[in-house]
Backbone as a chain_set.jsonl record, in Angstrom:
{"seq": "MRAIAVIEDVDPMDSPTALGMTLYDHIDPTALDRLLNDTADRTGVTVDLTLHNGHQYAVQIPDGGELVVEKPA", "coords": {"N": [[-1.514, 43.834, 68.359], [-1.27, 41.163, 68.645], [-0.503, 40.644, 71.279], [-2.816, 41.317, 72.699], [-4.525, 39.441, 71.59], [-3.405, 37.123, 72.657], [-3.913, 37.551, 75.404], [-6.694, 37.386, 75.337], [-7.03, 34.825, 74.48], [-7.237, 34.202, 71.721], [-6.763, 33.317, 68.33], [-4.141, 34.985, 66.761], [-4.329, 35.532, 64.003], [-7.031, 35.574, 63.587], [-7.814, 37.687, 65.081], [-8.733, 40.408, 64.345], [-11.438, 39.991, 63.575], [-12.44, 38.393, 65.684], [-11.953, 39.995, 67.943], [-13.095, 42.328, 67.221], [-11.829, 44.656, 66.409], [-8.992, 46.536, 65.192], [-5.594, 47.54, 65.671], [-4.985, 49.854, 64.219], [-7.444, 51.043, 64.12], [-7.472, 52.655, 66.263], [-5.095, 54.057, 66.526], [-2.698, 55.792, 64.559], [-0.518, 53.884, 62.842], [1.76, 54.658, 61.405], [2.396, 57.172, 62.447], [2.947, 56.418, 65.092], [5.159, 54.763, 64.664], [6.969, 56.646, 63.631], [7.228, 58.321, 65.867], [8.499, 56.622, 67.697], [10.755, 55.683, 66.335], [12.033, 57.693, 64.809], [13.063, 59.509, 66.511], [15.962, 60.761, 67.771], [16.921, 60.847, 70.412], [15.441, 58.877, 72.504], [14.935, 58.844, 75.161], [12.783, 59.018, 77.819], [10.48, 58.936, 76.294], [7.284, 57.823, 76.277], [4.571, 55.931, 75.302], [1.227, 55.729, 75.948], [-1.793, 54.24, 75.865], [-5.302, 53.559, 75.809], [-7.384, 51.005, 74.791], [-10.634, 50.293, 73.625], [-13.125, 47.901, 73.194], [-15.509, 46.878, 74.024], [-14.169, 45.627, 75.882], [-11.388, 46.56, 77.912], [-8.086, 47.659, 77.437], [-4.828, 48.323, 78.528], [-2.187, 49.754, 76.971], [1.203, 50.072, 76.8], [4.18, 51.611, 75.733], [7.11, 51.918, 76.765], [10.118, 53.999, 76.999], [12.135, 52.149, 76.619], [11.265, 50.494, 74.625], [9.944, 48.06, 74.754], [6.874, 46.304, 74.533], [4.034, 46.611, 76.532], [1.158, 45.129, 77.596], [-1.855, 45.23, 79.264], [-4.76, 43.933, 80.843], [-7.018, 45.64, 82.482], [-8.391, 44.943, 85.712]], "CA": [[-2.745, 43.104, 68.543], [-0.956, 39.787, 69.049], [-0.508, 40.56, 72.745], [-4.219, 41.3, 73.126], [-5.051, 38.131, 71.18], [-2.935, 36.148, 73.65], [-4.672, 37.792, 76.631], [-8.077, 36.938, 75.121], [-6.986, 33.44, 74.004], [-7.743, 34.237, 70.355], [-5.727, 33.173, 67.318], [-3.808, 36.315, 66.253], [-4.796, 35.698, 62.626], [-8.469, 35.821, 63.654], [-8.087, 38.72, 66.074], [-9.598, 41.534, 63.946], [-12.84, 39.569, 63.601], [-12.788, 37.888, 67.016], [-11.904, 41.082, 68.918], [-13.911, 43.426, 66.721], [-11.032, 45.867, 66.228], [-7.581, 46.447, 64.843], [-4.858, 48.621, 66.327], [-5.078, 51.085, 63.442], [-8.72, 51.694, 64.402], [-7.276, 53.504, 67.436], [-3.877, 54.859, 66.437], [-2.042, 55.787, 63.255], [0.73, 53.151, 63.024], [2.876, 55.416, 60.847], [2.74, 58.193, 63.438], [3.57, 55.724, 66.214], [6.481, 54.34, 64.202], [7.808, 57.857, 63.586], [7.481, 58.769, 67.23], [9.428, 55.733, 68.385], [11.958, 55.374, 65.57], [12.675, 58.856, 64.22], [13.576, 60.37, 67.569], [17.346, 60.377, 68.071], [17.008, 60.618, 71.849], [14.143, 58.353, 72.905], [14.833, 58.856, 76.603], [11.606, 59.691, 78.335], [9.317, 58.786, 75.415], [6.382, 56.74, 76.655], [3.258, 55.98, 74.664], [0.276, 55.049, 76.818], [-3.133, 54.396, 75.331], [-6.295, 52.587, 76.244], [-8.24, 50.558, 73.697], [-11.939, 49.81, 74.064], [-13.934, 47.149, 72.231], [-16.333, 46.102, 74.937], [-13.167, 45.316, 76.902], [-10.434, 47.653, 78.009], [-6.694, 47.225, 77.489], [-3.826, 49.367, 78.702], [-1.03, 49.446, 76.133], [2.292, 51.003, 77.067], [5.449, 51.4, 75.052], [8.05, 52.809, 77.436], [11.256, 54.39, 76.184], [12.972, 50.984, 76.318], [10.775, 49.916, 73.395], [9.179, 46.827, 74.942], [5.421, 46.506, 74.549], [3.378, 46.102, 77.731], [-0.297, 45.149, 77.441], [-2.55, 44.719, 80.449], [-6.202, 44.001, 80.851], [-7.379, 46.055, 83.84], [-9.375, 44.093, 86.379]], "C": [[-2.466, 41.66, 68.948], [-1.002, 39.635, 70.558], [-1.936, 40.524, 73.279], [-4.865, 39.972, 72.749], [-4.635, 37.054, 72.182], [-3.721, 36.296, 74.946], [-6.086, 37.225, 76.512], [-8.176, 35.497, 74.623], [-7.646, 33.31, 72.624], [-6.562, 34.051, 69.408], [-5.42, 34.555, 66.748], [-4.279, 36.564, 64.82], [-6.292, 36.006, 62.574], [-8.82, 37.029, 64.511], [-8.918, 39.899, 65.567], [-11.08, 41.184, 63.998], [-13.261, 39.186, 65.014], [-12.848, 39.01, 68.055], [-12.73, 42.286, 68.483], [-13.156, 44.729, 66.551], [-9.658, 45.526, 65.692], [-6.888, 47.63, 65.504], [-5.01, 49.923, 65.549], [-6.467, 51.717, 63.482], [-8.549, 52.762, 65.492], [-6.07, 54.42, 67.354], [-3.299, 54.727, 65.03], [-0.689, 55.091, 63.408], [1.946, 53.887, 62.462], [3.339, 56.489, 61.819], [3.437, 57.56, 64.644], [4.981, 55.297, 65.858], [7.437, 55.525, 64.154], [8.187, 58.32, 64.976], [8.564, 57.927, 67.891], [10.736, 55.51, 67.644], [12.699, 56.586, 65.039], [13.258, 59.809, 65.25], [14.968, 59.894, 67.947], [17.512, 60.036, 69.548], [15.632, 60.191, 72.34], [13.971, 58.346, 74.417], [13.598, 59.646, 77.026], [10.38, 59.597, 77.449], [8.512, 57.586, 75.875], [5.047, 56.961, 75.964], [2.333, 55.156, 75.54], [-1.115, 55.295, 76.261], [-4.028, 53.287, 75.843], [-7.206, 52.278, 75.074], [-9.534, 50.01, 74.281], [-12.617, 49.062, 72.918], [-14.949, 46.304, 72.995], [-15.472, 45.583, 76.081], [-12.218, 46.497, 76.923], [-9.037, 47.074, 78.144], [-5.813, 48.434, 77.684], [-2.598, 48.936, 77.921], [0.016, 50.513, 76.398], [3.503, 50.603, 76.253], [6.428, 52.369, 75.7], [9.275, 53.071, 76.562], [12.215, 53.246, 75.895], [12.516, 50.237, 75.091], [9.961, 48.651, 73.559], [7.691, 47.156, 75.074], [4.854, 45.858, 75.796], [1.872, 46.245, 77.528], [-0.906, 44.529, 78.677], [-4.043, 44.846, 80.259], [-6.606, 44.367, 82.27], [-8.489, 45.181, 84.415], [-10.723, 44.745, 86.461]], "O": [[-3.329, 41.002, 69.53], [-1.481, 38.623, 71.07], [-2.23, 39.777, 74.213], [-5.669, 39.436, 73.512], [-5.429, 36.174, 72.514], [-4.152, 35.302, 75.53], [-6.614, 36.653, 77.466], [-9.274, 35.0, 74.371], [-8.485, 32.439, 72.394], [-5.477, 34.574, 69.661], [-6.335, 35.242, 66.294], [-4.595, 37.699, 64.467], [-6.765, 36.63, 61.625], [-9.996, 37.365, 64.654], [-9.77, 40.372, 66.319], [-11.893, 42.005, 64.425], [-14.317, 39.607, 65.486], [-13.696, 38.982, 68.947], [-13.029, 43.163, 69.293], [-13.764, 45.799, 66.547], [-9.222, 44.376, 65.735], [-7.537, 48.615, 65.856], [-5.149, 50.987, 66.151], [-6.663, 52.806, 62.942], [-9.38, 53.661, 65.625], [-6.02, 55.446, 68.033], [-3.403, 53.676, 64.399], [0.209, 55.645, 64.041], [3.048, 53.749, 62.992], [4.539, 56.693, 61.997], [4.411, 58.112, 65.157], [5.9, 55.452, 66.662], [8.585, 55.419, 64.587], [9.339, 58.672, 65.23], [9.444, 58.459, 68.567], [11.74, 55.175, 68.272], [13.91, 56.506, 64.834], [13.881, 60.808, 64.892], [15.142, 58.759, 68.393], [18.166, 59.052, 69.894], [14.758, 61.029, 72.566], [12.944, 57.879, 74.909], [13.41, 60.796, 76.631], [9.328, 60.127, 77.808], [9.006, 56.459, 75.863], [4.469, 58.046, 76.034], [2.63, 54.0, 75.841], [-1.564, 56.439, 76.194], [-3.565, 52.223, 76.254], [-7.74, 53.187, 74.438], [-9.523, 49.341, 75.314], [-12.666, 49.56, 71.794], [-15.208, 45.154, 72.641], [-15.984, 45.155, 77.116], [-12.256, 47.343, 76.03], [-8.826, 46.11, 78.88], [-6.037, 49.471, 77.06], [-2.033, 47.874, 78.179], [-0.244, 51.706, 76.244], [3.814, 49.421, 76.102], [6.569, 53.506, 75.251], [9.447, 52.445, 75.516], [13.045, 53.368, 74.994], [13.268, 49.428, 74.549], [9.34, 48.198, 72.598], [7.317, 48.171, 75.662], [5.149, 44.7, 76.092], [1.371, 47.349, 77.315], [-0.522, 43.435, 79.091], [-4.524, 45.761, 79.591], [-6.552, 43.527, 83.168], [-9.395, 44.743, 83.706], [-11.662, 44.156, 86.996]]}, "num_chains": 1, "name": "protein.A"}
């Protein structure tokens, strides 16, 4: 959510209220953590989801592990 807070120019500490959502409203963080950390061979694992809160965000976590957040035009 910090990346989305940066995109929206919102203090990350205020983001649940300011953005009207939290990441766990959309995805189970434990399941995501298991998917990305418990897999011995992470090659080819990509998580791609879209969050909606009156705005739309594309969140990708490619197999390299870096988080990519974009706000579609």
